[in-house]
C-alpha positions in Angstrom: -26.7 1.5 -5.2 -23.0 2.3 -5.5 -21.6 4.4 -3.3 -21.0 8.1 -4.7 -17.0 8.4 -6.1 -14.9 12.2 -5.8 -13.2 12.2 -8.7 -10.0 13.6 -9.7 -9.8 13.8 -14.3 -7.0 16.4 -13.7 -4.3 14.7 -11.2 -5.3 11.3 -13.2 -4.1 13.2 -16.2 -1.2 15.0 -14.5 0.0 11.4 -14.1 -0.7 10.2 -17.1 1.3 12.5 -18.9 4.3 11.5 -16.2 4.6 8.2 -17.0 3.4 8.0 -20.3 6.9 10.7 -21.1 10.0 9.9 -23.1 12.5 13.0 -21.9 15.8 12.9 -21.8 16.7 12.3 -17.5 13.0 10.9 -17.0 12.9 8.4 -14.5 10.2 7.2 -14.7 10.4 4.4 -17.4 12.2 2.5 -14.0 8.6 2.9 -12.8 7.1 5.3 -10.1 6.1 4.7 -6.5 3.0 6.1 -4.7 3.0 6.7 -1.4 0.2 7.6 1.3 -1.5 6.5 4.7 -3.8 3.6 4.3 -7.6 5.1 4.1 -7.2 8.8 2.6 -8.1 7.7 -0.6 -5.4 6.1 -2.9 -6.4 3.1 -3.8 -9.9 4.5 -5.0 -8.3 7.3 -7.3 -6.3 3.9 -8.4 -9.4 2.4 -9.5 -11.7 4.7 -10.4 -9.7 7.4 -11.7 -6.4 6.7 -13.0 -6.6 3.0 -14.7 -9.4 4.4 -16.7 -7.3 7.8 -17.6 -4.1 5.1 -18.6 -6.9 3.2 -20.9 -8.0 6.3 -22.4 -4.5 7.4 -23.3 -3.8 3.7 -25.0 -2.6 1.9 -22.3 -3.1 -1.6 -21.4 -3.7 -1.8 -17.7 -3.2 -4.5 -15.0 -3.9 -4.1 -11.5 -3.0 -6.1 -8.2 -3.8 -5.4 -5.0 -1.4 -7.5 -2.4 -2.7 -6.8 0.7 -6.7 -7.8 -0.8 -5.4 -11.5 0.6 -2.3 -11.6 2.7 -2.3 -15.1 2.8 -1.8 -15.8 -1.2 2.1 -15.1 -2.3 2.2 -11.9 -4.3 4.0 -13.8 -6.9 1.0 -15.6 -7.5 -0.9 -12.6 -7.1 1.0 -10.6 -9.9 1.5 -13.8 -12.5 -2.3 -14.5 -12.3 -3.1 -10.4 -13.3 -0.3 -11.1 -16.2 -2.7 -14.3 -17.4 -5.8 -12.9 -16.6 -5.0 -10.2 -19.1 -2.9 -12.5 -21.8 -6.8 -14.4 -22.1 -8.4 -11.8 -23.3 -5.5 -11.8 -26.5 -6.2 -15.1 -28.4 -2.8 -14.1 -30.7 -0.7 -13.4 -27.8 -1.8 -16.8 -26.5 -1.0 -18.4 -30.0 2.7 -16.9 -29.8 3.0 -18.3 -26.9 2.3 -21.6 -27.6 4.7 -21.6 -30.0 7.3 -20.5 -28.0 6.3 -23.2 -26.0 6.4 -25.7 -28.7 3.4 -26.1 -29.9 2.5 -25.3 -33.3 -0.9 -25.3 -33.2 -3.9 -24.1 -30.8 -6.5 -26.3 -30.2 -10.0 -24.4 -29.4 -10.6 -22.8 -26.3 -6.8 -22.8 -25.6 -6.9 -26.7 -23.9 -3.6 -27.1 -25.8 -1.8 -24.6 -24.4 -2.5 -23.4 -20.5 -1.8 -20.3 -19.4 -0.3 -22.2 -16.2 3.0 -22.7 -18.6 3.6 -18.6 -17.4 5.2 -17.8 -14.6 8.3 -17.8 -12.3 10.0 -20.7 -12.8 7.8 -21.9 -15.8 8.4 -22.9 -20.1 7.4 -18.9 -20.9 8.8 -16.3 -18.4 7.0 -13.8 -17.2 9.0 -11.3 -19.5 8.6 -12.6 -22.3 4.7 -13.2 -22.2 5.2 -9.6 -21.7 6.8 -8.9 -24.4 4.3 -11.1 -26.5 2.0 -8.5 -25.8 3.6 -5.7 -25.9 4.4 -6.9 -29.7 0.5 -8.8 -30.8 -1.7 -5.6 -29.3 1.2 -2.7 -30.4 0.2 -0.8 -27.2 2.2 0.3 -24.0 1.3 -1.5 -20.4 1.3 -0.8 -17.1 0.5 -2.5 -14.3 -0.4 -1.1 -11.1 0.5 -2.8 -7.8 -0.9 -1.7 -5.1 0.4 -2.2 -1.7 4.1 -2.7 -3.2 6.0 -3.2 -0.3 4.1 -7.0 0.7 6.0 -7.8 -2.5 9.0 -7.8 -0.6 8.0 -9.9 2.3 8.6 -13.6 0.6 11.0 -15.1 -1.4 8.7 -15.2 -4.5 8.0 -11.7 -4.2 11.5 -10.4 -4.2 11.7 -12.8 -7.8 8.6 -12.0 -9.5 9.9 -8.0 -8.8 13.2 -9.1 -10.2 11.2 -10.8 -13.2 9.1 -7.4 -13.8 12.1 -5.7 -13.9 13.7 -8.0 -16.8 10.2 -7.5 -18.4 10.7 -3.2 -18.1 14.4 -3.6 -19.9 13.0 -5.4 -22.4 9.9 -3.8 -23.7 11.0 0.1 -23.0 13.9 -0.5 -25.7 13.1 0.5 -28.8 12.1 -2.4 -30.4 8.4 -2.9 -27.6 6.0 -0.1 -26.7 7.0 0.0 -23.3 6.6 -0.8 -19.6 5.5 1.2 -16.9 5.5 -0.2 -13.6 2.9 1.9 -10.7 3.7 0.5 -6.9 1.3 2.1 -5.0 2.2 2.2 -0.9 0.6 3.3 2.7 3.9 3.6 4.0 6.6 5.4 2.9 10.0 3.9 4.3 8.7 0.0 3.7 8.1 1.3 0.4 11.3 2.9 -0.5 12.8 -0.4 0.3 11.8 -1.4 -3.0 14.1 1.5 -4.7 17.0 3.0 -2.5 20.0 0.3 -3.0 21.3 -0.7 -6.1 20.8 -4.3 -5.8 16.8 -4.0 -5.4 14.5 -4.0 -8.9 13.4 -0.9 -8.8 16.6 1.6 -7.9 16.2 4.8 -9.1 12.9 5.5 -9.9 11.1 8.3 -8.3 8.7 8.1 -5.0 6.5 11.3 -4.7 3.8 11.6 -1.8 0.6 10.8 -3.4 -1.6 14.0 -2.9 -4.4 14.1 0.1 -7.8 14.7 -0.6 -8.8 18.2 0.0 -11.2 21.5 -0.1 -12.8 20.9 -3.4 -13.6 17.0 -1.9 -14.6 18.5 1.4 -17.0 20.9 -0.8 -18.0 18.2 -2.8 -18.9 16.4 0.7 -21.1 19.1 1.7 -22.9 19.7 -0.8 -23.8 15.9 -1.4 -23.8 14.5 2.0 -27.2 15.0 2.9 -27.8 15.7 6.2 -31.1 17.8 8.3 -28.7 20.3 8.2 -25.9 22.5 6.0 -22.5 21.8 7.0 -20.1 24.6 6.8 -16.7 23.5 4.1 -14.7 25.3 6.4 -15.5 24.0 9.2 -15.8 20.4 7.6 -12.4 20.8 6.1 -10.3 21.1 9.6 -12.3 18.4 10.6 -10.7 16.4 7.9 -7.3 17.7 8.6 -7.8 16.2 12.6 -8.7 13.0 11.0 -5.9 12.7 9.1 -7.7 13.3 5.8 -9.5 10.0 6.2 -12.9 10.0 4.0 -13.9 6.9 6.1 -13.9 9.0 9.3 -16.2 11.9 8.0 -18.1 9.6 6.1 -18.6 7.1 9.8 -19.5 11.0 11.4 -22.0 11.7 8.7 -24.2 8.4 9.0 -23.9 8.8 13.0 -26.1 12.1 12.5 -28.0 10.7 9.3 -29.8 8.4 11.4 -30.7 10.8 14.2 -34.3 11.6 13.2 -34.4 14.0 16.4 -31.1 16.2 15.3 -32.5 19.7 14.8 -31.4 21.6 11.9 -29.4 24.5 13.4 -27.2 21.5 16.0 -25.8 19.7 12.8 -22.6 21.2 12.4 -21.6 21.0 16.8 -22.9 17.4 16.2 -20.8 16.9 13.1 -18.0 18.0 14.6 -18.9 16.0 17.7 -19.5 12.9 15.8 -16.2 13.3 13.9 -13.9 13.4 17.2 -15.9 10.8 18.7 -14.9 8.6 14.9 -11.3 9.4 15.9 -11.3 7.9 18.8 -13.0 5.0 18.6 -10.0 4.6 15.8 -7.6 4.8 18.0 -9.4 3.3 21.6 -9.9 -0.4 18.8 -5.8 0.3 18.6 -4.7 0.2 21.9 -6.1 -2.5 23.5 -4.8 -4.4 21.3 -1.4 -2.4 22.6 -2.1 -2.8 25.6 -3.1 -6.4 25.7 0.9 -7.4 24.7 3.0 -8.6 27.4 5.5 -6.2 28.6 8.0 -7.6 26.6 5.8 -7.6 23.2 5.4 -4.0 24.7 9.0 -3.0 24.8 10.0 -4.4 22.1 6.9 -2.4 19.8 7.9 0.7 21.8 11.4 1.0 21.0 10.5 -0.3 17.2 8.5 2.5 17.5 10.7 5.2 18.6 13.6 4.7 16.2 11.9 3.9 13.8 14.5 2.9 10.5 17.3 2.6 12.4 15.6 -0.3 14.3 18.0 -3.1 14.7 16.4 -6.0 16.7 19.0 -8.1 18.0 21.6 -5.4 18.7 23.2 -5.1 22.2 22.0 -1.3 22.0 18.3 -2.4 21.4 18.4 -4.9 23.6 19.9 -2.6 26.6 16.4 -0.2 25.0 14.0 -3.3 25.9 15.6 -4.3 29.2 15.4 0.1 30.6 11.9 -0.1 28.8 11.1 -3.2 30.9 11.8 -2.1 34.3 10.0 0.6 34.1 7.0 -1.4 32.5 7.3 -4.3 34.6 9.3 -3.3 37.4 8.3 -6.8 39.1 9.0 -8.8 35.6 11.8 -11.5 35.7 11.5 -11.3 32.4 15.1 -10.7 30.1 15.5 -9.6 26.0 17.5 -12.2 24.7 17.6 -12.9 20.6 15.3 -16.0 21.3 12.2 -14.1 23.4 12.3 -11.3 21.2 12.1 -12.7 18.0 9.2 -14.3 19.4 7.4 -11.2 20.0 8.1 -9.5 16.7 6.5 -12.9 15.3 3.7 -11.7 18.1 3.5 -8.9 17.3 3.2 -9.1 13.4 0.4 -11.6 14.2 -1.1 -9.1 15.6 -0.7 -6.3 12.5 1.4 -4.9 14.7 4.6 -5.2 12.9 5.7 -6.1 9.4 8.7 -7.9 8.3 10.3 -7.6 4.7 11.9 -11.0 4.0 15.8 -9.8 4.5 14.6 -9.5 8.2 14.0 -4.8 8.4 11.6 -4.7 10.6 8.5 -1.7 10.9 5.8 -0.9 12.0 2.5 -2.2 10.0 0.8 1.4 10.0 3.3 4.5 10.5 0.5 5.6 12.7 0.9 4.2 15.4 3.6 5.3 16.2 1.9 9.0 16.3 -0.8 7.1 18.2 2.0 5.9 20.9 3.9 9.1 21.1 0.3 10.7 22.1 -0.8 8.7 24.4 2.6 9.2 26.4 3.9 5.2 25.9 6.9 6.0 23.8 8.8 9.1 26.7 9.7 5.8 28.5 12.0 5.1 25.4 13.7 8.8 25.3 14.1 9.0 29.3 17.9 8.9 30.9 19.6 5.8 31.9 20.8 4.9 35.4 
C-alpha cells in the first residue's frame, strides 16, 4: 500500500497561474526557480501537485530529477526526458523525420531514431520542442529537480543554453510557450543559474518554496495512528525544531508505532523524545564523516562553511585561513596548505558528499545545513578567532 500524501492544491493552483501568466512585466517566461532545503517536501509537491495541476491546465509536462542518478550527465537526463515525451506523439516524430531528410517514417519509428535528437545531433533540442509545440498546440513545461546539478558539467551547461534557445523560440507569438521550472535544495547554488548575464536564465525569478505548515501538522496528527493522540500545537513546535523535515517526525512516529507497551497517556512526551533522537541521529551521521576527515580536509571544510559565498579556495588570504585553522586543530601537524593539496582536499570532500563544485570552479557546501551543524557544535569558532 502506498504511503498517504499530503496535497497542497491551493499552492499548486497559485503557481500554475503565475507560471502561465502573460502579463506585462512578468518574468516567468524566463523560467521560475524554487529553492528549499532538501527533504522538506518540495519534490513530493512537484510530482504530486504541481505536475497534475499543470496538466489539468492543458500543458505538456516533463519532469526530470538530476539527483536521481548523479553519475549520469545532466544533459543526458534532460535529453532522455524530451525524447520520452516525443515518442508519445507520432505526428511530432513524422515532422522531425522530415526535417532530418526522411520523407517517410517506418512503422514503429524504425526509420527515424529518437537518438538523432539532442545536443550536437541532426535534430536540435530547440527544434524538437518547437515541433512538439506546433503539433500539440499546447504550452510545454519542463520541471527540473535539483537543477543546480546541471552546471557541474560542460554538457549540462550546454543543455541549459539549448533550453534557453527553445524557450526564446517557443515563447514567440508563433508557438504556444515553454516554461522552465528549476527546483533546487540550495538557494546559493540555484542562484548561479540566473544571477549573471552569461547564464542561460539570467533574471528569472528565484523564490523560496513555502515550507509545510500547520495544515500539514493537523493532517499528520489526525492520520498518524499512534496509541494516543498528539497535540498539533506541540507537534508544530517539534516540526520547526526538525527544520520542517517530514521524514524526521515520520521516523519518530514509526519508533512509537512499534512500541507495543506504550501507555496512551505517554504518547505526547514519548513522541517529543523520539523527534529529538531523530534530529540527533541525523546530526551524528554527518558529524561522523566530518570527524573522520584529515586535518587539512577539516580546515578546508570549515573555512568554506565560514566564508560562504565569499569563499575563494586558492587566494592568499584563504590559504592563511587554512593555516590558522590547522595550527589550532593539529598544532603538531606538518602539513602546510598549498594549491595542490587544497585541491586534493576539495576533491576528497566532494567524494564524501560534503562539498559541491560548479564546472567553472566555484565551490559550495553540498548541504546548506552543514554550516549550521558545524556552527552549532563549535567547529567554526576557530575560524572566527583573531589571528596572532
